[in-house]
VMD Tcl script that draws the C-alpha trace (Angstrom):
set ca {
  {112.68 167.15 -16.44}
  {111.07 170.39 -17.58}
  {112.05 169.87 -21.26}
  {110.30 166.51 -21.47}
  {107.04 167.91 -22.89}
  {108.84 169.82 -25.64}
  {110.53 166.70 -27.00}
  {107.20 165.21 -27.98}
  {105.22 162.19 -26.95}
  {107.71 159.70 -28.41}
  {110.62 161.00 -26.36}
  {108.69 161.07 -23.09}
  {109.60 157.45 -22.37}
  {113.32 158.20 -22.52}
  {115.27 159.40 -19.49}
  {117.26 162.48 -20.39}
  {121.02 162.69 -20.18}
  {120.73 165.51 -17.64}
  {118.58 163.29 -15.41}
  {121.29 160.62 -15.53}
  {124.17 163.01 -14.95}
  {122.59 165.12 -12.23}
  {120.63 162.46 -10.35}
  {121.70 158.90 -11.12}
  {125.45 159.49 -10.91}
  {125.25 161.30 -7.54}
  {122.80 158.66 -6.35}
  {125.30 155.91 -7.20}
  {127.93 157.82 -5.25}
  {125.70 157.67 -2.18}
  {126.72 154.02 -1.87}
  {129.90 155.38 -0.29}
  {127.76 156.28 2.70}
  {126.14 153.05 3.97}
  {122.35 153.31 3.89}
  {121.98 149.85 5.38}
  {119.53 148.32 2.95}
  {118.22 144.79 2.89}
  {118.04 142.18 0.14}
  {114.97 142.04 -2.08}
  {113.00 138.89 -2.87}
  {111.99 139.12 -6.50}
  {108.32 138.77 -7.38}
  {106.23 139.38 -10.43}
  {104.67 142.71 -11.21}
  {101.00 143.14 -10.46}
  {98.45 145.84 -11.04}
  {95.77 146.96 -8.62}
  {93.07 149.57 -9.02}
  {94.35 153.06 -8.22}
  {92.27 155.97 -7.03}
  {91.81 158.65 -9.64}
  {93.06 161.94 -8.26}
  {90.25 163.97 -9.76}
  {88.96 167.36 -8.78}
  {86.23 165.92 -6.60}
  {88.59 163.74 -4.57}
  {90.96 166.63 -4.03}
  {88.09 168.84 -2.91}
  {86.86 166.25 -0.42}
  {90.39 165.68 0.85}
  {90.98 169.33 1.62}
  {87.55 169.94 3.15}
  {87.13 166.84 5.27}
  {85.29 168.75 7.96}
  {82.57 170.02 5.62}
  {78.99 168.81 5.93}
  {78.91 166.97 2.60}
  {78.66 163.63 4.38}
  {77.55 161.66 1.34}
  {80.50 162.75 -0.79}
  {82.97 162.29 2.03}
  {81.67 158.82 2.89}
  {81.93 157.86 -0.76}
  {85.54 158.99 -0.75}
  {86.30 156.96 2.38}
  {84.53 153.92 0.91}
  {86.76 154.23 -2.15}
  {89.83 154.37 0.09}
  {88.77 151.16 1.83}
  {88.04 149.48 -1.52}
  {91.58 150.32 -2.63}
  {92.95 148.96 0.64}
  {91.05 145.69 0.16}
  {92.45 145.37 -3.36}
  {95.95 145.99 -2.00}
  {95.41 143.38 0.70}
  {94.55 140.75 -1.92}
  {97.70 141.66 -3.81}
  {99.80 141.38 -0.65}
  {98.27 137.98 0.17}
  {99.34 136.69 -3.25}
  {102.80 138.16 -2.83}
  {103.17 136.49 0.55}
  {102.49 133.12 -1.07}
  {105.06 133.83 -3.77}
  {107.68 134.86 -1.23}
  {107.03 131.79 0.93}
  {107.48 129.47 -2.05}
  {110.74 131.20 -2.92}
  {111.94 130.93 0.68}
  {111.19 127.20 0.71}
  {112.80 126.48 -2.65}
  {115.91 128.65 -2.60}
  {117.07 129.37 0.97}
  {120.78 128.92 0.24}
  {120.56 130.83 -3.03}
  {118.99 133.73 -1.16}
  {121.65 133.65 1.53}
  {124.39 133.82 -1.11}
  {122.64 136.68 -2.92}
  {122.14 138.50 0.37}
  {125.81 138.17 1.29}
  {126.92 139.32 -2.17}
  {124.59 142.33 -2.19}
  {125.61 143.41 1.30}
  {129.23 143.55 0.15}
  {128.21 145.52 -2.92}
  {126.32 147.92 -0.66}
  {129.54 148.67 1.22}
  {128.05 147.78 4.60}
  {130.67 146.14 6.85}
  {128.11 145.54 9.61}
  {125.98 143.34 7.39}
  {129.03 141.51 6.07}
  {130.18 140.87 9.64}
  {126.82 139.46 10.74}
  {126.27 137.45 7.57}
  {129.63 135.73 7.96}
  {128.79 134.78 11.55}
  {125.34 133.61 10.49}
  {126.84 131.50 7.71}
  {129.21 129.75 10.15}
  {126.38 129.12 12.62}
  {124.20 127.79 9.80}
  {126.90 125.35 8.68}
  {127.29 124.14 12.29}
  {123.52 123.76 12.58}
  {123.32 121.65 9.41}
  {125.90 119.25 10.82}
  {124.10 119.12 14.20}
  {120.49 119.42 13.11}
  {119.06 117.68 16.19}
  {121.20 119.54 18.73}
  {119.07 122.20 20.51}
  {122.19 124.21 21.37}
  {123.31 124.40 17.73}
  {119.76 125.42 16.87}
  {119.74 128.14 19.53}
  {123.17 129.43 18.48}
  {121.97 129.98 14.91}
  {118.87 131.77 16.23}
  {121.13 133.93 18.42}
  {123.22 135.06 15.45}
  {120.11 135.93 13.45}
  {118.65 137.75 16.47}
  {121.86 139.72 17.08}
  {121.81 140.84 13.49}
  {118.20 142.07 13.68}
  {118.77 143.84 17.02}
  {121.73 145.74 15.55}
  {120.51 146.45 12.01}
  {117.07 147.95 12.36}
  {115.16 147.10 9.20}
  {111.94 145.67 10.60}
  {113.34 142.30 11.67}
  {114.06 140.50 8.40}
  {114.92 137.21 10.16}
  {112.15 137.22 12.75}
  {110.13 134.30 11.40}
  {113.17 132.01 11.18}
  {114.40 133.08 14.63}
  {111.09 132.19 16.28}
  {110.99 128.85 14.46}
  {114.52 127.94 15.57}
  {113.98 128.99 19.19}
  {110.73 127.02 19.33}
  {112.48 123.94 17.99}
  {115.25 124.25 20.58}
  {112.80 124.85 23.45}
  {110.54 121.94 22.48}
  {113.54 119.62 22.59}
  {114.88 121.00 25.87}
  {111.53 120.94 27.66}
  {111.04 117.30 26.61}
  {114.52 116.31 27.88}
  {113.92 118.21 31.11}
  {110.75 116.20 31.75}
  {112.65 112.96 31.14}
  {115.37 113.95 33.61}
  {112.80 114.89 36.24}
  {111.08 111.51 35.83}
  {114.43 109.91 36.59}
  {114.85 112.17 39.64}
  {117.92 113.73 38.06}
  {118.88 117.36 38.67}
  {118.12 119.90 35.95}
  {119.55 122.97 37.71}
  {123.26 122.07 38.04}
  {125.59 123.46 35.34}
  {128.11 121.17 33.69}
  {131.31 120.99 35.75}
  {129.56 122.17 38.92}
  {128.49 120.14 41.95}
  {125.58 122.34 42.97}
  {123.20 124.90 41.48}
  {124.43 128.40 40.68}
  {122.10 131.30 41.46}
  {122.86 133.17 38.24}
  {124.10 131.47 35.10}
  {124.23 134.63 33.01}
  {127.99 134.42 32.46}
  {127.91 130.75 31.47}
  {127.73 129.63 27.84}
  {125.09 127.29 26.46}
  {127.31 124.21 26.69}
  {127.94 124.89 30.40}
  {124.41 125.96 31.39}
  {122.19 123.61 33.33}
  {119.01 122.51 31.56}
  {117.07 125.06 33.59}
  {119.60 127.80 32.89}
  {119.63 127.03 29.17}
  {115.83 127.04 28.89}
  {115.63 130.27 30.90}
  {118.18 132.00 28.67}
  {116.47 130.95 25.44}
  {113.06 132.05 26.75}
  {114.72 135.36 27.65}
  {116.06 135.67 24.11}
  {112.58 135.02 22.73}
  {111.27 137.77 24.99}
  {113.95 140.16 23.70}
  {112.84 139.48 20.10}
  {109.23 140.19 21.06}
  {110.42 143.37 22.78}
  {112.27 144.59 19.69}
  {109.19 143.86 17.57}
  {107.08 145.93 20.01}
  {105.10 142.82 20.92}
  {105.22 143.74 24.59}
  {102.48 141.47 25.94}
  {104.15 138.46 24.30}
  {107.54 139.64 25.59}
  {106.19 139.78 29.13}
  {104.85 136.24 28.82}
  {108.14 134.78 27.55}
  {110.22 136.61 30.14}
  {107.86 135.39 32.83}
  {108.38 131.79 31.66}
  {112.14 132.29 31.81}
  {111.95 133.40 35.45}
  {109.64 130.54 36.40}
  {112.34 128.11 35.27}
  {115.45 129.86 36.63}
  {116.49 133.21 38.07}
  {117.88 135.22 35.16}
  {119.06 138.79 35.64}
  {118.69 139.62 31.94}
  {115.07 138.44 32.08}
  {114.47 140.65 35.13}
  {115.93 143.59 33.24}
  {113.84 143.18 30.09}
  {110.70 142.35 32.06}
  {111.20 145.58 33.99}
  {111.53 147.62 30.79}
  {108.54 145.83 29.25}
  {106.41 146.50 32.32}
  {107.27 150.23 32.25}
  {106.08 150.42 28.64}
  {102.88 148.54 29.50}
  {102.28 150.92 32.40}
  {102.62 148.23 35.09}
  {104.93 150.24 37.31}
  {104.53 147.97 40.37}
  {105.80 144.99 38.41}
  {108.57 147.05 36.81}
  {109.75 148.26 40.23}
  {109.98 144.68 41.54}
  {112.09 143.69 38.53}
  {114.56 146.54 38.84}
  {114.76 146.19 42.64}
  {115.66 142.54 42.09}
  {118.65 143.59 39.95}
  {119.69 146.06 42.65}
  {119.39 143.41 45.37}
  {121.60 141.10 43.32}
  {124.04 144.02 42.79}
  {124.58 142.77 39.26}
  {126.80 145.48 37.80}
  {126.23 144.63 34.12}
  {122.58 145.71 34.32}
  {122.79 148.25 37.14}
  {122.76 151.08 34.59}
  {119.43 149.83 33.20}
  {117.97 149.31 36.66}
  {118.83 152.87 37.71}
  {117.39 154.28 34.48}
  {114.26 152.13 34.91}
  {113.62 153.24 38.48}
  {114.10 156.85 37.42}
  {111.39 156.43 34.76}
  {109.06 154.88 37.32}
  {109.59 157.70 39.82}
  {108.98 160.32 37.13}
  {105.72 158.57 36.24}
  {104.51 157.74 39.78}
  {106.68 158.38 42.83}
  {104.36 156.41 45.15}
  {105.14 153.09 43.46}
  {108.52 152.77 45.21}
  {108.67 152.86 48.99}
  {110.54 155.98 50.04}
  {110.24 157.49 46.56}
  {112.87 159.97 45.46}
  {114.37 160.26 48.95}
  {115.20 156.54 49.07}
  {116.54 156.72 45.52}
  {118.77 159.67 46.42}
  {120.37 157.81 49.33}
  {120.88 154.72 47.18}
  {122.47 156.76 44.39}
  {124.91 158.47 46.77}
  {126.29 155.10 47.87}
  {126.61 153.84 44.29}
  {128.11 157.14 43.14}
  {130.94 157.00 45.66}
  {131.81 153.41 44.76}
  {131.57 153.85 40.98}
  {133.58 157.12 40.98}
  {136.43 155.49 42.91}
  {136.45 152.39 40.72}
  {136.26 154.43 37.52}
  {139.32 156.45 38.54}
  {141.23 153.30 39.40}
  {140.16 151.69 36.13}
  {141.31 154.64 34.03}
  {144.71 154.62 35.78}
  {145.19 150.90 35.15}
  {144.08 151.24 31.53}
  {146.45 154.16 30.94}
  {149.38 152.30 32.51}
  {148.70 149.07 30.62}
  {148.27 150.95 27.36}
  {151.54 152.85 27.76}
  {153.51 149.73 28.64}
  {151.80 147.65 25.94}
  {152.46 144.48 27.91}
  {148.92 143.11 28.01}
  {145.58 143.03 26.27}
  {143.59 146.02 27.53}
  {140.19 144.97 26.12}
  {138.84 143.73 29.47}
  {139.95 146.91 31.21}
  {138.29 148.98 28.46}
  {135.04 147.06 28.91}
  {135.18 147.67 32.65}
  {135.78 151.42 32.20}
  {132.90 151.67 29.70}
  {130.56 149.81 32.04}
  {131.49 152.09 34.93}
  {131.01 155.18 32.76}
  {127.46 154.00 31.92}
  {126.77 153.39 35.59}
  {128.10 156.84 36.49}
  {126.25 158.79 33.84}
  {122.98 157.03 34.71}
  {123.53 157.95 38.38}
  {124.25 161.59 37.53}
  {121.25 161.78 35.18}
  {119.00 160.38 37.92}
  {120.38 162.90 40.41}
  {119.69 165.67 37.89}
  {116.03 164.63 37.80}
  {115.99 164.43 41.61}
  {117.10 168.05 41.91}
  {115.09 169.19 38.88}
  {111.76 167.64 39.84}
  {112.12 167.33 43.58}
  {114.20 169.93 45.41}
  {114.24 172.49 42.57}
  {117.95 173.09 43.29}
  {119.07 174.41 39.89}
  {122.80 174.62 40.73}
  {123.02 171.00 41.83}
  {120.82 169.89 38.93}
  {123.19 171.63 36.50}
  {126.22 170.03 38.14}
  {124.86 166.52 37.74}
  {123.63 167.19 34.20}
  {127.13 168.38 33.27}
  {128.71 165.29 34.87}
  {126.22 163.09 33.01}
  {127.39 164.64 29.75}
  {131.09 164.27 30.58}
  {130.86 160.60 31.54}
  {128.66 159.73 28.58}
  {130.67 161.57 25.94}
  {134.07 160.90 27.50}
  {134.23 157.30 26.27}
  {132.97 158.04 22.74}
  {135.11 158.46 19.66}
  {135.24 162.09 18.45}
  {132.21 163.15 16.47}
  {133.11 163.27 12.76}
  {131.50 166.48 11.60}
  {133.14 166.32 8.17}
  {131.68 162.90 7.31}
  {128.22 163.98 8.41}
  {128.43 167.16 6.35}
  {129.54 165.17 3.29}
  {126.56 162.86 3.70}
  {124.11 165.77 3.85}
  {125.70 167.49 0.84}
  {125.64 164.26 -1.18}
  {121.93 163.79 -0.49}
  {121.11 167.39 -1.40}
  {123.14 167.12 -4.60}
  {121.48 163.82 -5.59}
  {117.95 165.17 -5.20}
  {117.67 168.46 -7.02}
  {114.71 170.42 -8.35}
  {114.75 168.55 -11.68}
  {115.01 165.08 -10.16}
  {111.36 164.21 -9.74}
  {108.98 163.21 -12.53}
  {105.19 163.32 -11.96}
  {103.43 159.98 -12.23}
  {106.46 157.87 -11.26}
  {106.31 155.46 -8.30}
  {103.84 153.40 -6.31}
  {100.53 155.22 -5.88}
  {99.52 153.64 -2.58}
  {98.56 155.92 0.31}
  {99.01 153.14 2.87}
  {102.34 154.29 4.35}
  {102.54 157.39 6.54}
  {105.97 158.75 7.43}
  {106.69 160.79 10.55}
  {109.99 162.65 10.37}
  {111.72 165.15 12.62}
  {114.47 165.64 15.16}
  {114.54 163.33 18.22}
  {112.46 164.54 21.18}
  {110.30 166.73 18.96}
  {106.92 165.25 19.97}
  {106.68 162.37 17.51}
  {105.36 159.88 20.07}
  {102.32 162.08 20.75}
  {101.67 162.25 17.02}
  {102.07 158.50 16.63}
  {99.67 157.88 19.53}
  {97.04 159.99 17.78}
  {97.33 157.80 14.70}
  {97.37 154.58 16.73}
  {94.09 155.56 18.39}
  {92.37 155.27 14.99}
  {90.90 151.87 14.16}
  {92.25 151.89 10.60}
  {95.81 153.03 11.35}
  {98.61 150.86 12.72}
  {101.92 152.11 14.08}
  {105.09 150.24 13.16}
  {107.47 152.12 15.46}
  {111.04 153.18 14.75}
  {112.38 149.84 13.46}
  {111.66 150.93 9.92}
  {111.30 148.38 7.12}
  {111.48 151.21 4.58}
  {114.67 152.58 6.09}
  {116.24 149.13 6.00}
  {115.54 148.91 2.28}
  {117.18 152.19 1.24}
  {120.09 150.55 -0.54}
  {117.71 148.39 -2.54}
  {115.52 151.36 -3.41}
  {118.61 153.13 -4.70}
  {119.63 150.02 -6.64}
  {116.16 149.74 -8.21}
  {116.38 153.37 -9.35}
  {119.89 153.00 -10.76}
  {119.17 149.70 -12.52}
  {115.89 150.87 -14.08}
  {117.32 154.24 -15.05}
  {120.19 152.57 -16.88}
  {117.64 151.33 -19.44}
  {116.83 154.94 -20.34}
  {113.09 154.25 -20.04}
  {110.84 156.05 -17.59}
  {108.42 153.13 -17.83}
  {111.13 150.81 -16.46}
  {111.74 153.18 -13.55}
  {108.01 153.43 -12.84}
  {107.56 149.65 -12.98}
  {110.57 149.03 -10.75}
  {109.46 151.51 -8.10}
  {105.83 150.40 -8.25}
  {106.77 146.73 -7.81}
  {109.27 147.37 -5.03}
  {106.82 149.66 -3.26}
  {104.38 146.79 -2.96}
  {107.12 144.46 -1.77}
  {107.81 146.81 1.14}
  {104.11 147.19 1.93}
  {103.77 143.41 2.00}
  {106.57 143.19 4.57}
  {104.97 145.96 6.62}
  {101.62 144.17 6.63}
  {103.26 140.88 7.60}
  {105.02 142.55 10.49}
  {101.80 144.18 11.67}
  {100.04 140.80 11.62}
  {102.82 139.27 13.74}
  {102.66 142.09 16.27}
  {98.88 142.25 16.34}
  {98.51 138.50 16.86}
  {100.43 138.82 20.15}
  {97.84 141.21 21.59}
  {94.61 140.44 23.36}
  {91.68 140.09 20.93}
  {90.12 143.27 22.31}
  {93.30 145.23 21.50}
  {93.85 143.89 18.00}
  {93.42 145.90 14.80}
  {91.90 144.04 11.90}
  {92.84 145.13 8.39}
  {94.29 148.61 8.94}
  {94.67 150.62 5.75}
  {97.38 153.02 6.93}
  {100.76 152.13 8.48}
  {102.85 154.69 10.36}
  {106.65 154.63 10.01}
  {108.26 156.71 12.77}
  {111.93 156.53 11.81}
  {112.53 160.21 12.49}
  {115.84 160.41 10.65}
  {114.01 159.73 7.41}
  {114.09 163.51 7.06}
  {117.29 162.64 5.19}
  {115.36 160.37 2.84}
  {112.33 162.38 1.76}
  {113.58 162.16 -1.83}
  {113.50 158.37 -1.72}
  {110.10 158.39 0.00}
  {108.61 160.67 -2.65}
  {110.02 158.67 -5.56}
  {108.74 155.39 -4.13}
  {105.43 156.62 -2.66}
  {104.48 159.97 -4.25}
  {101.02 159.90 -2.58}
  {102.17 158.91 0.91}
  {101.58 161.38 3.72}
  {104.83 162.79 5.11}
  {104.43 164.58 8.44}
  {107.24 166.66 9.87}
  {106.79 167.08 13.62}
  {108.71 170.04 15.03}
  {109.18 171.73 18.35}
  {110.71 174.90 19.77}
  {114.42 174.37 18.94}
  {115.77 174.83 22.45}
  {113.01 172.78 24.08}
  {113.72 170.02 21.57}
  {117.50 170.13 22.01}
  {117.42 170.39 25.80}
  {115.15 167.34 25.89}
  {117.52 165.44 23.58}
  {120.59 166.55 25.55}
  {119.31 165.04 28.80}
  {117.88 161.90 27.23}
  {119.72 158.60 27.48}
  {119.28 157.22 23.97}
  {120.16 153.67 23.01}
  {123.84 153.48 22.10}
  {124.55 154.80 18.62}
  {124.85 158.10 16.76}
  {122.38 159.78 19.13}
  {124.87 159.40 22.00}
  {126.41 162.60 20.66}
  {123.28 164.57 21.52}
  {124.74 164.81 25.04}
  {127.49 167.12 23.78}
  {126.65 170.70 22.75}
  {128.78 170.95 19.60}
  {127.71 167.69 17.91}
  {124.12 168.32 19.01}
  {124.07 171.76 17.39}
  {125.71 170.39 14.23}
  {123.19 167.54 13.96}
  {120.28 169.93 14.45}
  {121.51 172.40 11.83}
  {122.00 169.54 9.35}
  {118.42 168.45 10.04}
  {117.06 171.95 9.46}
  {119.13 172.26 6.28}
  {117.58 169.05 4.95}
  {114.04 170.21 5.72}
  {114.74 173.50 3.95}
  {116.13 171.59 0.97}
  {113.02 169.44 0.60}
  {110.82 172.53 0.85}
  {112.83 174.02 -2.00}
  {112.81 171.03 -4.39}
  {109.41 169.57 -3.32}
  {107.41 172.60 -2.15}
  {104.40 171.63 -0.07}
  {105.17 167.91 -0.17}
  {105.85 167.73 3.57}
  {103.06 168.63 6.02}
  {104.41 170.35 9.13}
  {102.97 169.82 12.61}
  {104.10 171.89 15.58}
  {104.26 170.08 18.91}
  {103.05 173.24 20.65}
  {99.88 173.20 18.52}
  {99.29 169.53 19.38}
  {99.50 170.37 23.10}
  {97.47 173.60 23.07}
  {94.91 172.72 20.39}
  {94.81 168.92 20.62}
  {91.42 168.19 19.10}
  {91.70 170.56 16.13}
  {95.19 169.32 15.23}
  {94.18 165.69 15.69}
  {91.18 166.14 13.38}
  {93.40 167.77 10.75}
  {95.96 164.95 11.05}
  {93.35 162.23 10.53}
  {91.82 164.18 7.63}
  {95.27 164.52 6.03}
  {95.55 160.73 6.21}
  {92.30 160.51 4.22}
  {90.31 158.82 6.99}
  {87.14 159.47 8.98}
  {87.34 161.04 12.42}
  {86.63 158.74 15.38}
  {85.52 160.37 18.63}
  {87.55 158.14 20.95}
  {90.84 159.22 19.33}
  {91.28 161.86 22.02}
  {91.26 159.07 24.64}
  {94.48 157.61 23.24}
  {95.81 157.10 26.78}
  {93.36 154.20 27.12}
  {94.64 152.49 23.99}
  {97.00 149.53 24.34}
  {99.41 150.41 21.56}
  {102.58 151.01 23.51}
  {105.89 152.36 22.28}
  {109.39 151.96 23.63}
  {110.32 155.58 24.18}
  {110.86 157.78 27.21}
  {107.88 159.79 25.99}
  {105.55 156.82 26.50}
  {105.56 157.27 30.29}
  {104.93 160.99 29.90}
  {102.04 160.47 27.48}
  {100.51 157.82 29.75}
  {100.25 160.60 32.34}
  {98.69 163.05 29.89}
  {99.53 165.96 27.61}
  {100.79 168.90 29.65}
  {101.71 172.38 28.52}
  {104.29 172.80 31.31}
  {106.79 171.00 29.04}
  {106.77 174.09 26.83}
  {109.78 176.42 27.25}
  {111.21 174.05 29.87}
  {114.72 174.97 28.77}
  {114.34 178.51 30.09}
  {114.85 177.17 33.60}
  {118.44 176.34 32.60}
  {119.02 179.21 30.19}
  {122.36 180.27 31.69}
  {123.78 176.75 31.41}
  {122.43 176.34 27.88}
  {123.62 179.69 26.50}
  {126.65 178.10 24.76}
  {124.24 175.85 22.86}
  {122.12 178.86 21.90}
  {125.21 180.54 20.46}
  {126.20 177.41 18.51}
  {122.76 177.31 16.90}
  {122.97 180.85 15.56}
  {119.85 181.77 13.58}
  {118.59 178.17 13.87}
  {117.51 178.99 17.42}
  {114.38 180.38 15.76}
  {111.76 178.20 14.04}
  {109.76 180.08 11.43}
  {107.60 177.18 10.26}
  {103.90 176.85 11.11}
  {101.59 173.84 11.15}
  {100.57 173.34 7.51}
  {97.85 170.71 7.74}
  {95.00 171.30 5.25}
  {92.06 172.98 6.94}
  {93.92 173.82 10.16}
  {94.35 177.42 11.24}
  {96.66 177.98 14.20}
  {95.17 179.89 17.08}
}
mol new
graphics top color blue
foreach p $ca { graphics top sphere $p radius 0.5 }
foreach p [lrange $ca 0 end-1] q [lrange $ca 1 end] { graphics top cylinder $p $q radius 0.2 }
display resetview
């Protein structure tokens, strides 16, 4: 856009042909790669006061630790005034959205379905078709609590698969509440008549576990327990862990439910209640319920890493238990593979059930081998045996995955780099709010420690990794393309500004839902910054900058081999990150990540602020002060006591951070250098990281 000034004031409102050809066309082509956006609820444009980025403000921002308290306090007061103005705007937008939801629910569903197809996202199309069928069944059986719960289930399944901040959460809670109110009332009536509520349909006596039964077969108790469990799972996904614990507890009071035990165990680990978590996972082990044995083993491993004394016998008991399970699972896995191979070659039967069994056994086996790795790594210090089990963990985990498609991933990276070139960005375009903060980086790079620092501040709220922004990427792209087609920069600015506030409204609404589930003493009233920790947004810095040019973008980074070794031995939730347990895909993913960071540094120099994990560990206070200053907020002395804060996150790092920040995690990969040498070779020159912490005012020691 460098020639814009030369064309004169009149032509400044017109988007150049080169902008269209070199940005908009490639951007439209990105629709080939699903970005998994979410539908937009239209609302009128609004204007709020914006901070003037004058010389004084910039000076205060970059010298937040100076002694000019009066000037600095005036700056912070201005930031809070802007936040209050934004809050009023968001309150009005919430009212507008609610009216639209009430007046046009079917119209919105149709638009949503149509847009998802246009966005080339088969996952959304799949879920929307199932939701539509469930909704039609619900309309015909409006008073049936099972039909109500089935619709809620479909909406919940969609939100647990497509992570965009939980777009259906409010409706899901409303439907589950309606179903539970009806079922609890009927249960009371049956009890008054001395009729059984714990016998499934078609059975003559109670069944201990009704997990495999469907809603229409469940007993009243089993049905209520399962729906309460589903409510707890929604709370869990929304990071409302106290509320999740309450709902899961209700489920278990009504009826034994192995899924409730499993989620209550995971919830209790996150909340730091390791005694309760151990009881939950031991219950699953006592029941020998194979479907959740993988989770129970992983949960007990996390507990032992955090506090070995919680479980009687500690690691020694766990070792003996794992040996028994390993022998059984290895034998059954071999038999299952043989049966699957024979059935597949003869093509005489459906092999889907056998495939499910083999996949379940592979999960059980790799969780056992990963736990045994930690036993030898942390306990006996037997490197050879630790390496053996780590290698077996990788083989079982990767062995059932489809081959990693390096070509598709490379095409995606190249398309993004081509779409966002040096001439793409125009100053002054986009929403000027500083409310969102984006943390980007490679998995296991130290982002949870950074997020905890932010969460310890009274004016900053974390929103986790279920990113509303990330779920709206397709819509952001569509806004850009549609506005750009007019040829007017003003249309692009208006479109981005309006949509930016729509996203902030959704973020605020989600925070209010999460915060309301906490104890009053743990709640945050009116935060003015919201942290998005979808790490893979390093791919989307161009979109972030166009939508929020003033938002803080923090890139957290770590010694490459420490980062990759940590990712390699981490059991991520099923998805693309499964491939981090294989050297070649892991190296390819990491090099793509570094290429994207280098690209943004080239086209948006200085836009991203870098933070080294090693600096956070060794120089915690100085880095923390610089981070808070970069966010434009006052320092609060209790930030360094973030371990006492009740803002929990669902990551493996949460248990480590609850124990404290320790420097012995640095260069941990060196212990296994011989085993990891092939990975070092695959990385090439990317094994070195020549980037320093670049926070304003911070000087690395």
